[in-house]
Structure formats: structure tokens, C-alpha cells
C-alpha positions in Angstrom: 103.7 72.3 122.0 102.5 72.7 125.6 104.9 71.6 128.3 102.6 68.8 129.5 102.3 67.4 126.0 106.1 67.5 125.6 106.6 65.8 128.9 104.2 63.1 128.2 105.7 62.4 124.8 109.2 62.2 126.2 108.2 59.5 128.5 106.3 57.6 125.9 109.4 56.4 124.1 112.8 55.1 124.9 113.6 51.6 125.9 110.1 50.2 125.2 110.0 49.1 121.6 106.2 49.2 121.6 106.0 52.9 122.6 105.2 55.6 120.0 108.2 56.7 117.9 110.1 59.8 119.1 109.7 63.2 117.4 112.0 64.2 114.5 113.8 66.6 116.8 114.6 63.9 119.3 115.8 61.6 116.5 118.1 64.3 115.1 119.7 64.8 118.5 120.2 61.1 118.9 121.8 60.8 115.5 124.2 63.6 116.2 125.1 62.1 119.5 125.9 58.7 117.9 128.2 60.4 115.4 130.0 62.1 118.2 130.3 58.8 120.1 131.7 56.9 117.1 134.9 58.9 117.6 135.4 56.8 120.7 133.9 53.6 119.5 135.6 53.2 116.1 139.1 52.9 117.5 137.8 50.5 120.3 136.1 48.4 117.6 139.2 48.3 115.4 141.3 47.3 118.4 138.9 44.5 119.2 138.9 43.2 115.6 142.7 43.3 115.5 142.9 41.4 118.8 140.5 38.7 117.5 142.6 38.2 114.4 145.9 38.2 116.3 144.8 35.9 119.1 142.5 33.6 117.2 143.6 30.0 118.0 144.7 27.7 115.1 143.5 24.3 114.3 146.5 22.4 115.8 145.7 20.6 119.1 147.3 22.4 122.1 149.6 20.7 124.5 146.8 20.4 127.1 144.5 18.7 124.5 147.2 16.3 123.5 148.0 15.3 127.1 144.3 15.0 128.0 143.8 12.5 125.2 146.3 10.2 126.8 144.3 10.0 129.9 141.2 8.8 128.1 141.0 5.3 126.6 140.9 5.5 122.8 137.4 5.1 121.4 135.7 5.6 124.7 132.0 6.7 124.3 129.2 7.7 126.7 126.0 6.0 125.7 122.7 6.4 127.5 121.2 3.2 129.2 118.0 2.3 130.9 118.0 0.6 134.3 116.1 -2.7 133.9 116.7 -4.3 137.3 118.4 -3.3 140.5 119.8 -5.4 143.4 121.1 -3.6 146.4 123.7 -4.9 148.8 125.6 -3.6 151.8 129.1 -2.2 151.0 130.6 -1.0 154.3 130.2 1.8 156.8 129.4 5.3 155.3 130.3 7.1 158.6 126.6 7.5 159.6 125.5 3.9 159.3 125.5 1.0 156.9 126.2 2.1 153.3 124.2 0.5 150.5 125.6 -0.2 147.0 123.8 -1.9 144.1 124.3 -4.1 141.0 122.2 -2.9 138.0 121.3 -4.6 134.8 120.9 -1.9 132.1 119.9 -1.8 128.5 122.2 0.2 126.3 120.1 2.7 124.3 122.5 4.1 121.7 125.9 3.6 120.1 127.5 0.4 118.9 126.1 -1.7 121.7 122.5 -0.5 121.4 120.1 -3.2 122.5 122.7 -5.0 124.6 122.1 -5.8 128.3 125.0 -5.1 130.6 125.7 -5.4 134.4 127.2 -2.4 136.1 128.1 -1.7 139.7 126.7 1.4 141.4 128.5 3.1 144.3 126.8 4.1 147.6 126.4 7.8 146.5 124.6 6.8 143.4 122.2 4.6 145.3 121.7 7.3 147.9 120.6 9.7 145.1 117.5 7.5 144.5 118.4 5.5 141.3 115.5 3.2 140.4 114.3 0.8 137.7 113.3 2.7 134.6 115.8 5.5 135.2 118.1 6.6 132.3 121.8 6.8 133.2 125.0 7.6 131.3 127.7 4.9 130.9 131.3 4.8 129.7 131.9 2.3 127.0 135.6 1.2 126.7 136.0 -0.9 123.6 139.7 -1.5 124.2 139.5 -2.8 127.8 141.2 -6.1 128.7 138.8 -9.0 128.3 136.5 -7.1 125.9 134.1 -4.2 125.9 133.7 -2.7 129.4 130.8 -0.6 130.6 130.8 1.6 133.8 128.4 4.0 135.4 129.3 7.6 134.6 126.4 9.8 135.7 122.7 10.3 135.7 121.1 11.4 132.4 119.9 15.0 132.8 119.1 16.0 129.2 115.3 16.1 129.5 115.0 18.3 132.6 117.7 20.7 131.4 116.1 21.0 128.0 112.7 21.6 129.5 114.1 24.3 131.8 115.9 26.0 128.9 112.8 26.0 126.8 110.8 27.4 129.7 113.3 30.1 130.1 113.3 31.0 126.5 109.5 31.0 126.3 109.1 33.2 129.4 111.7 35.6 128.2 110.1 36.0 124.8 106.6 36.1 126.2 107.4 39.0 128.6 110.1 40.9 126.6 108.8 39.9 123.1 111.1 40.8 120.2 113.6 42.4 122.7 113.7 39.1 124.6 114.2 37.1 121.4 117.1 39.4 120.5 118.6 39.0 123.9 118.5 35.2 123.5 120.3 35.4 120.2 122.9 37.7 121.8 123.4 35.1 124.6 123.9 32.4 121.9 126.5 34.6 120.2 128.3 35.2 123.6 128.6 31.4 124.1 130.0 31.0 120.6 132.7 33.6 121.3 133.5 31.9 124.7 133.6 28.4 123.2 135.3 29.2 119.9 137.7 31.9 120.8 138.2 32.6 124.5 138.7 29.0 125.8 140.7 27.7 122.9 142.9 30.8 122.9 143.5 30.3 126.7 144.6 26.7 126.1 147.2 27.9 123.5 149.0 29.8 126.2 148.0 33.3 125.0 147.8 36.0 127.6 144.6 35.4 129.6 144.2 39.1 130.2 144.3 40.0 126.5 142.1 37.1 125.5 139.4 37.8 128.0 139.4 41.5 127.4 139.2 41.1 123.6 136.6 38.4 123.8 134.5 40.3 126.3 134.6 43.5 124.2 133.6 41.5 121.1 130.6 40.1 123.0 129.5 43.5 124.2 129.7 45.2 120.8 127.3 42.6 119.4 124.9 41.8 122.3 124.2 45.3 123.4 123.2 46.5 120.0 121.3 43.3 119.3 119.3 43.4 122.5 118.8 47.1 122.7 119.0 48.4 119.2 121.2 50.9 117.4 120.7 54.1 119.4 122.5 56.8 121.3 121.3 55.1 124.6 122.9 51.8 123.6 126.1 53.5 122.4 126.4 55.4 125.7 126.0 52.1 127.6 128.6 50.4 125.4 131.2 53.1 126.2 130.5 52.7 129.9 130.7 48.9 129.6 134.0 49.0 127.7 135.4 51.3 130.4 134.2 48.9 133.1 135.9 45.9 131.4 139.2 47.8 131.0 139.0 48.8 134.7 138.2 45.3 136.0 141.2 44.0 133.9 143.6 46.5 135.4 142.3 46.0 139.0 142.3 42.2 138.6 145.9 42.3 137.3 147.2 44.5 140.1 145.3 42.6 142.8 146.4 39.2 141.6 150.0 40.3 141.5 150.0 42.1 144.8 148.1 39.2 146.6 150.4 36.6 144.9 147.6 34.4 143.8 148.8 31.4 141.9 145.4 30.3 140.6 146.1 26.7 141.6 143.4 26.4 144.3 140.9 24.0 142.9 140.7 20.4 141.5 140.0 21.8 138.1 143.1 24.0 137.9 145.3 21.2 139.4 144.0 19.0 136.6 144.8 21.6 134.0 148.3 21.9 135.5 148.9 18.2 134.9 147.9 18.7 131.3 149.9 21.8 130.7 152.0 23.3 133.5 153.0 26.2 131.3 149.5 27.8 131.3 149.3 31.2 133.1 147.1 30.2 136.1 147.3 33.6 137.7 146.1 35.1 134.4 143.2 32.8 134.5 142.1 34.4 137.7 142.1 37.8 136.0 140.2 36.3 133.0 137.6 35.0 135.4 137.2 38.5 136.8 136.6 40.0 133.4 134.1 37.4 132.1 132.2 37.4 135.5 131.7 41.1 135.2 130.0 41.0 131.8 126.5 40.5 132.8 126.4 43.0 135.7 128.2 45.7 133.8 125.8 45.4 130.9 122.8 45.7 133.3 124.2 48.7 135.1 125.3 50.7 132.1 122.2 50.1 129.9 119.9 51.2 132.8 122.0 54.3 133.5 122.3 55.2 129.9 118.5 54.9 129.5 117.9 57.1 132.5 120.3 59.8 131.1 118.6 60.0 127.7 115.1 60.0 129.2 116.1 62.9 131.4 117.6 64.8 128.5 114.6 64.3 126.3 112.2 65.5 129.1 114.2 68.7 129.3 116.6 69.2 126.4 117.6 72.6 127.8 119.1 71.0 130.8 122.9 71.7 131.1 125.6 69.0 131.5 126.1 69.6 135.3 122.4 69.4 136.1 121.9 66.4 133.8 124.8 64.6 135.5 123.6 65.4 139.0 120.1 64.1 138.2 121.5 61.0 136.5 123.7 60.2 139.5 120.7 60.3 141.8 119.3 57.4 139.8 122.8 55.8 139.6 123.3 55.8 143.3 120.2 53.7 143.9 121.3 51.3 141.3 124.8 51.0 142.8 123.3 50.2 146.2 121.3 47.3 145.0 123.7 45.9 142.4 126.6 45.7 144.9 124.5 43.3 146.9 123.8 41.3 143.7 127.4 40.8 142.8 128.6 40.0 146.3 125.8 37.5 147.0 126.2 35.9 143.6 129.8 35.0 144.5 128.9 34.0 148.0 126.2 31.6 146.6 128.6 30.1 144.1 131.2 29.5 146.9 128.7 28.3 149.5 130.1 24.7 149.8 133.6 26.2 150.3 132.4 28.6 153.0 130.7 25.7 154.8 134.0 23.8 154.8 135.8 26.8 156.3 133.0 27.1 158.9 134.0 23.6 160.2 137.7 24.5 160.5 139.0 25.9 163.8 141.1 28.6 162.1 141.1 32.4 162.9 138.8 34.3 160.6 141.7 36.4 159.3 143.6 33.3 158.2 140.6 31.8 156.5 139.7 35.0 154.6 143.3 35.6 153.4 143.9 32.0 152.3 144.5 31.5 148.6 141.1 29.8 147.9 139.1 32.6 149.5 141.4 35.4 148.3 140.6 34.5 144.7 136.9 34.9 145.3 137.5 38.1 147.2 139.6 39.5 144.4 137.0 38.6 141.8 134.3 40.1 143.9 136.0 43.4 144.8 137.6 44.0 141.4 134.2 43.5 139.8 132.4 45.6 142.3 134.8 48.5 142.0 134.5 48.5 138.2 130.8 48.2 138.5 130.5 51.2 140.8 132.9 53.4 138.8 131.1 52.5 135.5 128.0 54.3 136.8 129.5 57.9 137.0 131.5 57.3 133.8 128.3 56.2 131.9 126.4 59.1 133.4 129.1 61.6 132.4 129.4 60.1 128.9 125.6 60.3 128.5 125.4 63.8 129.8 128.2 65.1 127.6 127.0 63.6 124.3 123.4 64.4 125.0 124.1 68.0 125.7 126.6 68.2 122.8 124.1 66.8 120.4 121.3 69.0 121.8 123.5 72.1 121.3 124.3 71.0 117.7 120.7 70.4 117.0 119.5 73.6 118.5 122.2 76.0 117.3 120.5 76.9 114.0 117.0 77.5 115.4 118.5 79.6 118.2 120.4 81.7 115.6 117.1 82.3 113.7 115.3 83.3 116.9 118.1 85.7 117.8 117.9 87.3 114.3 114.2 87.7 114.5 114.5 89.3 117.9 117.1 91.8 116.6 114.9 92.6 113.6 111.9 93.3 115.8 114.0 95.3 118.2 114.8 97.7 115.3 
């Protein structure tokens, strides 16, 4: 086959599911590579399954769940209600002028009191957010309150806009990525099932947050990578790189949290958890946050790098390990440079209100940056970024090794036949 034809064919397949199928020789090399990589993945998969079985939470309510139930009135529900009328009234000074509260008459739309009309008081912050007649709000219904059933404003109803946005996201993803996008959405649903059914309940039982997050994250990656990208040598290469990154971020997070003496008790949420169950490992929760936060970015980096490695190898199967690694890292360095910005700015955006508060304080920058609240975000960011950066050369090396090993195995017999023919003609 002419070189130009071979080159064009190598670029015609790969990550695009709609591209023409690869040649039998390429498929043979990929299969051999996958068999080689199973030597690494089978033990990792067995360890993940054993971890899931050993750490899977039971059906008994945890201490935190039992205590949390005592804080909530028995039988309290959260029905939707429609604002029928609204009467505003002054309610003191808000700091920037006269504050305005309101008394609303609402119609309960669901639950035991459906169809009833109730009067509820609305605080100044609710009125300031633009509540109006016809709006749907969420109430708390306390059936055991003194004097009879009591209703209070709880929050605005946001089901419709969130559902519309989620449907739009799913439609856009499927429209652009087609079956690959649909598979990614199914994988995302699986990831949330693991987080909601295993990771969070296991954390509440008091199990090691480090082990729980590592096992749960590994289980997620084993499924979602193959589901979204198919059973291939490229995906297997990415999975090995991702598992390495998860292990590394776990180690880095553990060491950093210990050395920095982070307690994990820096937010209202963790303080509330401490009142429910003070025996929980809050420092370990910081580590678990590092691991879970790194899932998406590691997946992105490793699958892109693995794809580049196998494309390079299929363009020139004769390329040696060192040359293949060198060319792959040329791609990887560009990816590192852009993805580091992604992970840092993602954390900065999530912590923006906190950064604004520190901007108002007249403290030295060094004191602010090393405070417990900021240090947690710094540890999450830097541990994830280090694991992300190192996952690139590891994925590149894994891809280069298995690609060249598979290529050698695939080409050994033809090479021997060619050598025999040359020797025969030489006689």
C-alpha cells in the first residue's frame, strides 16, 4: 500500500465512531496491546471489587443520620405552593436603607394540605429576590407544631428551570456527540449512583474517607471510560493513566493534609456534620474531596493523550518506543499547559465569594493564603494539578510501551518470513 494511502487510512479512524473501520493489522495490534494491559488492569479491577464489597455501607442508619432526624420535626414535608397575593411592609434597616418584608397568601399545591390557603411571612432577602404573585415557592409543613399545622417559607421552586437546562444539556450533547454523547450521559448517571449509593453513605459510617473515595473513583472510571469511549487499547491506556493519577492524588492529598494540619472544619457544612457525628474523619474528607474533584480532569487528560499515542503509532507502526514517547509528550505538554489553567480557575471560581471576603479583610496576604479555609482549597488545587501533570507522561509511557510491544508481537512472524525469503534469494 502506498505511504500516502496508509497515512490517510491511519487518520481516518480512532476516536471518531463514524470513521471507516481500521485495517485487520491495526485491529490485531490493538488486541495484543489490550491483552498485555490486562496484566495491569485485572489486579486493579479485583482490588476495586474487593474494596466495594468490604466498604459497602449497611442498611442500619448511621449516627449522623440518627442525630440529624432529631433536628427535624417528625412528619415535616416540603410542599410546593403558589403565591396568590402579596402585601409588603417595612421591616427595619437593611444597612443600605429601609428593608422590605412581605406577608403572602399562598395556595398549597401538593401533599395533605393541597388546595388550602395559608398565610406565610417572607423575609427581606426573599422580597429582594423579586417574589411576585403567581410564583411557585417551597414551604415547610410541620404537622406537629403547637396550635396546629404550621407552614413556613423554605425556598423558591426551581424544578422547571433546572429540568429545562438539564434536558438542553442532554440534547446538545447527543446532537453533537451522537451515540458517544449518549454513552457519556449514561456513564455520568452511573457515576452519580456510585457517589450517592456508595461513597457518601460509606463516609457517614465512619469508614476511611481515603479508601472510600479511591475505591469509588476507581469503580466509576472502570465503567465510564469504557462506556463513553468503547473497549479499545486507547481506552485501556487512558484507564491505566487515570488510575495512576487517582492513586497519586490520594497520596499527595494525604501527605499535604497531614503536613499542613488541616482539620477539615472550616465551613458551615462541616461544622454541622460535626454536631451530628463528631467522630467522622474531617481531615480525611478533605482528601476525599481531592480525589473526587480530580476525576473529570484526569479523564479528559488521559483519554486525549492515549488517543494521540495510538494515532501516532498507527501512522508509523515502525516508530520505536523512545521516538513515540517523544512525539506524544510534544502533544502532552500543550495539553498540560491549558489544563492547569482549567483546574486552577475552576477552584478559584468555586471559591470566589470566599476570596471576596478575604479581599475585605486587612490581613497580610501570607496570613490569608495560609489560613485553614484557603489552605484546603490550595491543597485540593495543587494535589490535583500535580497528579494531573504527572498523569500525562505516565499515560504517554504506557501507551508507547504497549503500542510498540503489540506492534512487535504483530510484526514478528512477517519479519521472520521476510528474512527467510531474503536468505533464500541470497543463495
